N, C-alpha and C positions, 0 to 999 in steps of 0.2 A: 837762822841756822836750821839745818835739816832736823825735823822732829822737835822743834822748839815748842814746849808745852804752852808758852805764853801766847802763841798764835791761836791756840785752841784750848782755853782754860777749862772748859766744861766738857771737852770731848774725850773720846776713847784714846788712851795713851798708846796702846799697842797699834791701833790703826794709824795714828799719827806717825809713830816711829817706823812702821813697816812700809806704809803706802804714802806718807806725807800728805794725808787727806784728813780733814777735820770731820769727825762724826760726832755730832753733839747730842743726838737723841736716837730713839729706837728706829726711826725711819732711815737715818743715815747709816746706822749699823746694818740694818736689813739690806740696804742698797749695796754695801760692801760685800756682805755674805752672798747675795744673789749674783753679784759680779764675779766673785770667786767661783761660784757654782757654774756660771756660764763658761768661764775659762776651763774648768774641769771637763765640761761637756765637749768643748771644741778640741781639747787635748785628746780625749777619748775617741772623738769622731773619726779621726784619720786612721786609726789602727785597724778597724774592721775592713776598710777599703784596701789597706795594704795587705792584709791577710787574704782577702778575696782575690786580689790581683795575683798574689803568689800561688794561690790554690787553683785558679782557673786558667791563668796565663793569657787572658783575652782582654786585658784592661784597655788596650788600644782600640778594640772593637766596641767595648761596652760603654766607654765614656767618650763624650764629644770633646775634641781639642778646643773648640770654641768655648765650651763650658769652663774648661780649666783655665784658659787664657783670660776669659772674662772674670772669673773668680779671682785670679791673681791680680789683674788690673784693678778690680774693685778693692781688694784688700790693701794693695799698695797705696792707692789714693786715700783709702780710709785711714791708713797709718799717718800719711803726711798731713791730711786734713785734721785729724784728731790732735796732732801735735801743734799745728799752727793755730787752731781755733780754741786752744786751751780747754780741751775736754777733760773729763774725769780721769785720774791716773789709771784706773783699771781699764778704761777704754783704750788707752795707749798701749798698756801691757798686752791686752787681748789682741790688738791689731798687730803687734810685733809677732806674736805666735802665729796668727793667720798667715802672714807672709812666709814664714819659715816652713809651715806645713804645706803650703801651696807649692813651694819650690821642690819639696820632696815628692809630692804627688805628680808634678810635671816630669820630674826625672824618671819616676817609675813608668809613666806613660811612654816616654821616649825610649826607654829600655825595651819594653815589650813590643813597641812598634818595630824597632830594629831586629829584635829576636824573632818576631813573626814574619819578617820579610816584607813589611809594609812599604808602600811607596813613600818616597821622600816628600816632606812637607813642601807646599808651595812657598815661593820666596816671601810673600807677605806674612805668612805664619812664622817662618824662621826669623824674620826681622822683628816681629812682635815679641817672640819668645826671648830673643837676645836683649831687646830693649827693656822688657819688663824684668828680666833677670838682673841685668846691670843696674837698673833703677832700684830694684829691691835691695841689692847688696849695698849700693851707695847710700840709700836712705837709712838702712840699719846702722851703718858705720857712722853717719852724721848724727843720728839720734843718740847713739851710744856716746859719742864724744860730747854732745851737748848736755846729756844727763850727768856726765862725769864732771864737767866744768861747773855746772849750775844745778845742784840737786833740787833746788826749789822750782825748777822749770815745770815739773809735773804737778805743781800745786793745782788741785782740781777746782778750787774756789777761792775767791779773794775774801779775806776777813777784815777788810779795812773799814767797812761801813758799820755804823752803829745800829743795833737792833731796832732802835726807834725811828730810823729814817723812813721817810715816806716812800711807798712802793713806786718805783719808776722804771721805765725800760732801760736796760743796760746797753749803752751804745757799743756798736761793733768797732773794734780797732781795724786798721788796715790789714794787719796780719790775720785777724780773725775772719775778715771778709774773704781773704784768699783761701783760708782753711775751710770756711763754710762753702765756698764755691767748689773746691776740690772734693769735699765730702758729698756734695750734691751729685757731682759726676760719678763718684764712687757708688752712690745708691742706684743710679741708672745702670751702671755696669752689673751690679748685683742682680737687679731685676732682669736684665737682658741675658745674663749668663745661664739662667735656668731654661730659657727657651730652646737653645740648641740641644740640651740634654733631653728635654721633653720630646723634641722632634726625632732624636736618635732612638729613643725607646719606642716611639710610635712606628718608625720605619722598620725596626727589627722585630716589632711585636714581641719583644722580650726584654727583660731586665737582667738577664744572665750576665754575670761578671761585675754587676754593680751591687754594692753592699747597701741594703736598706738601713742598716745601723748608722751609716754615714749621714743620711738625710734625717733620720729620726733624732740623732744626737744634735745635729745642726739646728733642727727645729726647736728642740728643748733649749739649746744654748742661746739661740736668738730670742726666745721668749724670756729667759732669765735675764739676758742682756738688756732687753727693752724695759723690763720691770725694774731692773737695777737703776737705770737712768731716770725712770719716772718717779721712783720712790725717793730719790735724793732731794733733800730740801734745797730750794733756791738760795742764792747768796742773800745775806741781809740786805734789805732794801730792794730786792728784785722780786717781781711778781711771778706766779706760777706759769702764766701764759708766756711771758718773756723768756723764762727759763726753758720752756719746751721749744720755743722758736730757735734759741741758740743751739739746741741739740737735735733739731728736726731732721736733718739729713741722716744722722746716725740712727734715729728711731725708724725712719722709713727704710733704711738699709737693713735693719734687723727684723722689724715686724712686717715690712712690706713683702719680703720674700717668703713669708710663711704660707701665703696663699698659693704661690707657685710650687712650693715644696709639698703642699697638700695634693696638688695635681700629680706630682711624681709619686706620691704615696698611693694614689688611686691606680696609677699605672702598675705599680708592684702588685696590687691586688688583681688587676685585670689580666696581667700577663704571667701570673705565677704558674699557670699550667699551659701557657702559650707555646707556640712553636719557636724553635731557636731562630735567630736572625739569619739572613741569607749568607752572611760571611761565615757563620759557624757551619751552616749546611754545606757550603762549598768546601770548607776545610775537611769535614767528615767524609764527603764523597771522594776527595782527592786522596785521603788516607786509605779508603777502601780500594781504590784503583791501584795504589802502590802495592798494597798487600797482595792483590790478585796477580 
């Protein structure tokens, strides 16, 4: 039963009741607290960019569409992989929010592209956007129905082994192998999504229209997310190395992108007094000609 204390006799009752996750000691509790902190960072990260987009009105010029599509694709696969590979409950909840925030961000991008009279997207981008949007909505609805039918689905760890069992590698089930593979592809998309944005900033020699708070909070959220996973105690009978192996794609996806986000941070420092991008210069010149 959901929140059954007999499944976690020595654990925190409120964590078991709220998240259906067994937290038996300080490490487990710290893992949950850091996981909640990472969710808070990701929730807060989107709002500065939304404000920046409304203030400057050049979101379609400042952000790369490939960055946004890669981010959404990575988050969608992260969500599906986390569910199939039986990751920690907070990892699944965080992944759900990722997808919802990405859809809002892409909607704003498309709005400002139309408003600013930008050219239509090429057919491959349109197809990718439609495919990812439909896939996101379908995945969210399926996960919602699955969690309603079986509340124990989000159980982050199995408590069937006795504490005295000899440490041994936990075998991957067929579903977990599929989830692990999807999570690995998600990590590649996360890493690849930063490259178009780095190139866009470099070509414009400007970061105008991009909120640094977005990347700063994402960096903090990814750090807390990775620490949350690393602090969690392995299942009884499972070694630390085997536990990390089962969570490796999600650790790479969270901690691996930190290096690329640091590069973007240096771009903010380098271009903080740089000239505006060519698109912004062109719009300013056209405005002056219209006035004359």
